[in-house]
VOROBA-93310 format. One line per 4 residues: number of its first residue (from 1); for each residue x, y, z of C-alpha. Coordinates in steps of 0.5 Angstrom, whole numbers. Layout:
! VOROBA-93310
NUM	X/Y/Z  ...
//
This chain:
! VOROBA-93310
1	245/110/186  238/112/185  236/119/183  235/123/189
5	230/130/188  232/136/191  230/136/199  224/140/201
9	228/145/204  232/147/198  225/146/193  222/151/198
13	228/156/197  229/156/190  221/157/189  223/163/194
17	228/165/189  223/165/183  218/169/187  223/174/190
21	226/175/183  219/177/180  220/184/182  226/184/177
25	223/180/172  224/183/164  218/181/162  216/184/155
29	211/190/155  205/189/151  204/193/144  201/199/145
33	195/197/141  193/192/146  187/193/149  187/190/157
37	179/190/158  176/184/156  170/186/151  165/182/153
41	166/184/161  167/191/160  161/192/165  165/189/170
45	170/195/170  170/200/176  174/206/176  177/210/182
49	175/217/184  181/220/186  181/228/184  187/229/180
53	187/226/173  192/222/169  191/220/162  196/215/158
57	196/212/151  192/206/153  187/208/158  185/214/162
61	189/212/168  196/209/169  195/202/173  190/197/170
65	189/193/176  186/186/175  183/183/182  178/179/186
69	175/179/193  181/175/196  187/177/201  192/177/196
73	188/182/191  186/186/197  194/187/199  194/191/192
77	188/195/193  190/197/200  197/199/197  194/203/191
81	189/207/195  195/209/200  199/211/193  193/215/191
85	192/218/197  199/220/198  201/222/191  194/222/187
89	196/215/183  190/213/179  188/206/177  182/202/174
93	180/196/178  177/190/174  174/185/177  176/178/175
97	170/172/176  174/166/179  167/162/179  167/163/172
101	175/161/171  175/168/168  183/168/170  184/162/165
105	181/166/159  186/167/153  186/175/154  188/174/161
109	193/169/160  196/174/156  197/179/162  199/173/167
113	201/166/164  200/163/171  192/165/170  192/168/177
117	190/174/180  192/179/182  196/182/176  197/190/174
121	199/193/167  202/199/168  200/204/162  205/209/164
125	211/204/163  209/202/156  204/197/158  209/193/163
129	205/187/167  207/185/174  203/179/177  204/176/184
133	202/180/190  209/181/193  212/183/186  206/188/185
137	207/191/192  215/192/190  214/194/183  209/200/186
141	213/202/191  219/202/187  216/206/182  211/210/185
145	213/211/192  218/217/191  218/219/198  219/212/201
149	213/213/205  211/206/205  217/203/203  223/205/207
153	226/199/208  222/194/203  226/194/197  233/193/200
157	230/188/205  228/184/199  234/185/195  238/182/201
161	233/176/201  235/175/194  242/175/195  241/171/201
165	238/165/197  244/166/192  248/164/198  243/158/199
169	245/156/192  252/157/193  252/152/199  248/147/195
173	253/148/188  259/148/192  263/142/189  257/140/184
177	255/142/177  248/141/178  242/142/183  239/135/184
181	242/128/183  248/124/186  255/126/186  256/133/182
185	249/132/180  244/131/174  242/137/169  234/137/171
189	228/141/172  231/144/178  236/147/174  231/150/169
193	226/152/175  232/157/178  236/159/172  232/164/169
197	231/168/175  239/168/177  241/169/170  237/176/171
201	241/178/177  244/184/174  238/188/177  240/185/184
205	247/185/183  252/187/178  256/180/178  256/174/181
209	263/174/184  261/173/191  258/166/189  263/163/185
213	259/156/184  253/160/182  257/164/177  260/158/174
217	253/154/174  249/160/171  255/160/165  254/152/165
221	247/152/164  247/158/159  252/155/155  247/149/153
225	244/150/146  237/149/148  237/154/154  240/159/149
229	234/158/144  229/158/150  231/165/152  229/168/145
233	222/165/146  218/169/144  221/172/138  222/180/139
237	216/184/135
//
């Protein structure tokens, strides 16, 4: 039989898993010596004017916000302003000039390997970086909306949605070893794309016992020598 790629629906759902799981990504923080502003573009840095002061080791405000005048960027800027008004959260806003492909420059790729805005770096959390607008909103809500004024159900909703998508994978993997291909499937980039996010499931659910086919699939992928090596990149400092 000819090789059959994933259906468009399953592709869409595995991509959704990737985006939802960005909230719980275990990306490594920058070293404390890292400077977030591009030296040649420091004149583009704007500073918010809230009344309460906050200082960190890396900057004068907890959040470094990299953005442009786009709908996705404004999702984050609006929420940052709401958090500033409600809790006094301070941030620095850094304009990224899309017309000059500034988002593809090496210094920004270190913040977001996808080379897209928006992105944030949380100086108060050891330089933790977050990108994708939905992931940023959820991160800010979980860390800074302490009274749940703006997110009473959002985090629970997205965790439940991630679990629902695990169930989609469970249906696909029932009686199969891999996501794509005929019969029991063939190991492919479909598995490579979905595995890292499901492998980090402990930030959503302690075990995968409710999704036995997914659990076995994760163990099967994790057992590959190349996967074990890939999970160690980059090497810890």
